[in-house]
N, C-alpha and C positions, 0 to 999 in steps of 0.2 A: 796289417801291415807284414808283407812279406818278408822271409827269414834274409833276403839280400839287403833290403830295404833298411831292417830293423839294425845288421850289423854296418853299415855305411852309417846310419845315423848316430849308431854308437860311436865308430872310429872317429866322427866328424866333432864330437862332443869336446870344448876345450880342456874340460880336466881331463879326459881321455887323450887328445893329441899331443898335451905335455909330456907323458911316457914317449908318445911313438917317435918326439924329436930325442928322446931321450935324455934321462934326469940319473943326476947321484950316480949310483954302482949299476943303473940298469942301461944296456945298452939298446939303441933303438930298434933294432932288429929283433933282439931279445923280447922284448918288452911287445913287438905286434905278434909274435908268434904265442905269446903266452895269453895276451887278451882274447884272438882268436880263437884258442883251445878253451877257454872259458867261454867264448859266447856260443861256442859249439855246443859245450856241457849244459849251459842257461837254455838254450833254444827249445821249446816245448810246440805244441800243437795241440788245442782242444777242439774235440769232435763232437760237438755238445749233442748230435741226436746219438752218437753210441752213449755217452756220459750218460743221457737220462737213461739208457737201457740198462745201466749197471745196475738198479736199485732191482731189477728181476731177479740175478743170479744171487744179490746180496742180501734177499728176502728173508733168508732163517736167521742173520743178523737184526736186520732191520727192523723186522716185526718184533722183536724184544724190546724196543725202544719208542716208546710213545712221542711223538715230536709235537712240542706245546709253543710255536712263536707268541712274542709278545711285541706290540709296539711295530710290527711289520710295515706298519705305514711309512715309517722314519725313510726303512731302504726304498720304498716305492714311491717317495717322494723325492729322494736325492738323485735318483737314478732317472729320474724325469727329468730333470736339474741342469744333468751332466756327470761328469765321470765321479766313481766312486773307488773310496778304499775301504775296506771294511776292517776293522782292528778287533779281535779277539781275545779273551783267555784261552788257555789249552789245557784241558784235561784229560784228554783222550785220543786213541788213533781214532775211535770212533767221530769224532771231531770233523775230522776232514769228509766223511759223509753225510752227518746231520746237519750241519751248516750250510751246505749249497743246496742241499733238498729241501731245507725250507725254503729257501728263496724259488725254487723251482715250484715250489708247492703253492705258491702265488703269482706265479708267473713274473717273476723279478728276472733280466737278465743275469746270465752266472758269470761270476769271477774267474780269473785264474787265480790258483791258489800257492803259496810259496811254503815250501816243505822242507824239510829236512833232508839231503843227500842220502843220508841211510834208508831211506825209503824206496830209495831209485835202483836198487839190484832187483836180478832177477826178473819174473815175470810182471811185479809189480811197479817194477821200475819201465819195463813199455808201457804200461798201462796209465802211469803219470806222464810218461814222453809225448804218448800220441792218442790219449783219449780225454782225460782229465785235463790236460794242459798244466799241470802244477812244475812251478820253477823250483830247481833244487838249488840249497842253500847251504854254503861251507860255514855252519855257523860258529866253528871254534877258529877260523883261518885268520890271521892275522895280516898276510900278503895284501900290500898295499895295491898290486896290481889287479889282484882279484875283488877287492871291496869296491875300488874306483869302476869295474867293468861292471859288477853285479848292481850299483846304485845308477849307475848310465843305463844298463838294459833295463831296470825297473821303469825309470824316468820315460825312456820311451816306449815302453810297453805301454804305459797308463794312458798315454797319446791316444789311445784306440781301446783299451781294455779297463774292466775292473778288477779291482785286486783285493783276495782277504789273505792277510797275515797274521800271526800270532804274534803280540808283543813280546811277550816272555822267552821267546826265541822256542824252546823245547816244551813239552810237558812238566808239569809241577810235580817233582816226585814227592814233596812232605805236603799236599795239598793246599796251600797257601800260595796268593796270589804273588809272584815273583815281580821282580821291578824290570820296567821295560827297557827294551832294545831300540835303540834311535836311526839304526840303517836304511830299514825299509821307508820309515817315515821319512826321513832326510831326501830319500829317492824320490819322494812322493813330492815333496817340495820344489824339488829339480825338475819336476816334469812340465812346468812351464804352463801350466793349464788355469786359466783363472776361474773354469767353471767345476774344479777337484774340489770334492769333501770327504773329511773320514766320517765313516758312521761308525762308534762306538757299537760293540756288541759282547755278550756275554752269554756262555753256556753253562749251565749246570743240570747234573745229573742227581736222580735219588741214590742212587750206586754208582758207581765208575767200575767200569767190566774190568779194566787191570787195578784195582784197589790194593791188590795184595801183591803185584810186582812192583810198582813203583816205590813203596819205601823200602821194599826189599835193594832197589838198584839203588836209592838213596844211600843205604849203608855201606854199599859196595862203592859209593861214588863213582859209579861208571853206567852206561847203559847196555843192557843184554843183546846180542845180535838180533836182528829184527826177527828173524825167520824163526828164531827160537822163543821169542816173546809173543808171534802170534800164534803158536802152538798151544803155548800157555793159557792164550786169551781164548782160544777155543775152548780149553778144557773149563775154564774158570765160567764160560758162556754156559754150562749145562744151568737150567735153572734160573739164569739170570732173567730178570724185567726190571724197566727202568723208565722213568719219565724222561724226557729231556728238553729244559727250559730253554729257548734260545730268545733272548731279548736284544732291542735294538733300542740305541740311542739316539738323541735329536743329532743330526749332521753339524759338523764344524767345518765351515766352507773355509777354505785355504788361502783364498785371495789375500786375507790381510796379513800374512806371516812371510818375511823375509829370508827365502832361501837360503840366504848366507849368512846369517845371523845363528851363532850357536845358542844364545838367550832364546831366542824364539822357538827354537825346534826342542829346546830342553823344556821350554813352558807348554808347546803345544803336546809333547810325550807323557807329562804330568799329569793335563788337562784329560787327555784322553782315558790315561789309566785309571784316573780317579773316578771315572765316567764309567768304566767297565764294572770297577769296583760298585759301585752303586746299584748298576743295573743286575750284577750278581744275585739270583734266585737264592734267599735262603729256604730252605728244605729242611722237610720234619728230621731225616738223619744226621743233617748238619748240628741241628741243634742239640737233638739226644745226645751228640757225642760230645758237646762242649761242654755239658755240665755233669758228664756222668763221672761216677766215683766207683773205685773198683768193685763195691756193692752199693746199692740203695733202693728204697722201698719206690713203689710204682707212686706212691702219693708225694713224695719226696723229690721225685723224677719231675713230675708234674707241675709242682712248684717251682723248682728252679727254671724250667724252662718257661714258666711264667713270666718268672723274673726279666729271663734275658729278651723276650718277645718284647718286654715294655722297653727296655733299653734302645733294643734296634729300630722299633717302632718310633721313640722321640730321634731316630738320626736320619730317619724317613729311609731306611732299609726295605729291598723289594722282597717281603714276606709270602713265604706261599699261603702260611696257616696265621691264625690270631688268637690262639688259645694254646695255653701249655696241654691240656688235654688232648685236641687235637692232634697236635704235634708228636705226643708221645703215642697215641693209638695208632698213628701212620707209621712213623720213623721206626718206634721200637720194634712194630711187625716186621719191616725189611731189614733192620739189623740182627733180629734173630734168625730171619730167613736164610740171609747170607752168611750164620754161625760167627758174627761178631761180638754180640751180647747172648746170654740165655735168662730166659726169664722161670725163676722158681719163685712163685709167690711165697709170701709177699715181697722175696729180692729180686731185684736184676743185678747179674754180675757180669763183668767184662770177660769174654772169652779170647777175644784177638787185639789185644792191648794197642799192638803197630798201626792195626788196619783204622780202629777206632780212632788215633789220633790221629791220622789222615784226615777223616770226614772232619775234626774238631779244629782243624789247622782252618779248612775253608773258609771261616770265619775270622780269621787273625787278622784282616785287614778294616774289619766292623767289631770286633770287640774292644772293650775298652783295657788299657794295662791294669788295672788293679783285676778285673775279673779274670783276665789274663795269669794273674800270680797267682790269685788264690783257687785255679781250676787243676 
């Protein structure tokens, strides 16, 4: 769909046209100007050939992360049947690279991404607008004109393209799976495509590149300037390696949901979010962090992790390991190398409590309240 076509389609939508006729305190002329300005901001172009080539200059970062897909056949089946909205959790700025590349690795057509507008400054902004095709999102906007324009734009874009967006909005600063936002999900329901489906997906890393930066941002209750954060990420990347598990869930067809029903929207949001939580890979670093005390023997650590694995297995969690010994051998080595724990036999001690808590909280949606209180 050409830029002029999508603009006309958005302006013709009933919910947008209402503002163009003048409502409440917004004169029609003022509304049109603001809507067209927002459309100019939202408009992007994906040049897939150049997008694929991005992995070559980004190789120094990407080579540090081993991409491991799970259930990729769900994405292949959904794209063969119609349009797809991928809905993911959000761990790291690397998500924008890793998840689309997993699809590309398997010959699955690329979605456009929805990303925070803070990522659209400078050279990176040009890259997003003219290569990756990412849609800039003003996450904290309360302007009804912006919100109606955004939803209309996404609904029209979904008539031709697939979309990948992050249900939590921004990254989780605490490690926890945050409550879902519903704006883009509502736009998907309003797209009017009978063949559109949600594909829940979850990404999990052994170690998150920004693991020390995110808890700090949470403590200050504000995001750092993106350029400054990138510089710190590069510094923390020295010696960094991790696996990235990208797990796809069963498609959820949208044909049975009423676009005008708030109840249907909330139910779909919770269903999708619960699926993401179940898909999230439970990795050794998170298991070790969840049971760690200020100091503990390795044998106690193995026993505690064994008990936690048993609890999670009974809930159907997506476990990467099945024994406490296996989890401790892998997870402890990674956390020690990251300078989060230190092992001085027979004891394991905490060196970086804030970052350790970040990894422990990644299992917060799976761990029972009783275990949380005792941790």
